[in-house]
N, C-alpha and C positions, 0 to 999 in steps of 0.2 A: 619923484618919488615910487618906489617901485609895491608893485600891490600885493607883496609876499616879502619875506627877511627870515632866507633861511636861521639865521642864527637867534630869529625874535622866539620866545616860550609861548608869546603869543598866536604868533602866526601858528606854531607845532601843534597846541591847542585846535585853531581852528581845522588844521587837516586834516586831525585826527592824529596825530603822531604822538600824541600825549593824552593820555585819558581825561575829564572833566565832569564832572557833576553838573547836567547841561535845565538851565531854568527856562532857557525859550532859545532856540536858534531859525532864522529866516534866511534868504536871499543875499542878506546885507549885515545883519548881527547876530551874534553868541553873546548870551548871557548863561553866563557859571557862576556854581557857589564858588566862595573865595578857600582858597584851603589851610590858609592861616586867620579865622573870622575875628576880628571886632569886637561884635555886636552880634548879639540871639540872630536875624537875618541878615547876611553880607555878601553878596553876591557885586559879581563884576561883568558891567557890558563892553564888549569889544563890537568894532565892526570889521567885520572878515579882513578888506585890504588894508594892509600895511599901511599904521600913519603913527608916523612919532608920538608928537602929543599934540595937542592941540592949539599949541605955538604955529602949527602948519595949517590949522585951518584957513580955510578960506570958503566963497560964496558958492561955490562947486557943492561944498559936504553943507549947506544950510539944510536940504531938505533928510540927510541921513542924519545927524545931530539932534533934528527937531522932531524923527521915532522914536529915538533914545531916550530923549526926554519924553516924550511920550508914552510911551513902554513903562520906565521907570517905574509910575502908583501902580500901574497892572502888576507886574510883575512882585511890587514890594508886598501889597496888599497878599497875591498868590502864595505869597514864600512865609505870609503870617504874622507882617506886619498888621498893626489895627485901628484902623479907622480916622481919618481924620472927624475933630483938631482934639480928641484925645490922643490918638496913637500917631502914626506920622511915623515919613523915614527922614532919611540925611542922603542928598546925594554930594560929592566929593569928584573933582578931578585935577591930580595932582598934576602938576605941569613942571619939567625940566627938575633938575637937581635940588636947586632952592625950594622948588615945590613940593619935594615931596620923592617924585616919582622915580620909582623904582628900574618898572618894566617900562623899558621906552618907545611902547607901542598904544595908541591914547584908548584908555581907558576910565570908566566911570564908577563907582564904588557906589553904592545904594547898601545904606547902613540902617537896619530899624532893631525895632521888640524892647523893651520895657530897659530902661537905663537901673543903675549907671552901667556904660560898656566899661568893660578893660583898659580900653585906648580908646584914640579920635574924640 
């Protein structure tokens, strides 16, 4: 696994070669708004190091994935999701072609806001 894939759109976003509407950035994770949102709140969280999918995750990625999951609620509420239990959000990781993954760089979708959503 390489730290970067020069043909990956998310690697290009991480590098700043493609602009994004950032929600959060730290040394390991970048979160940004989806350009085709399915819900009133829809952003993606990606590891800055290229990893094709959740299928490539190993024990060495536990801390990074844990940080992403712990960050999801904070960012969801920051971006406009209503508090639990009446509000809330959905976290989705599509993996592989059969799982609906379109960009082969691990990414976490966070959806929220009043339902019904147009998709998802």
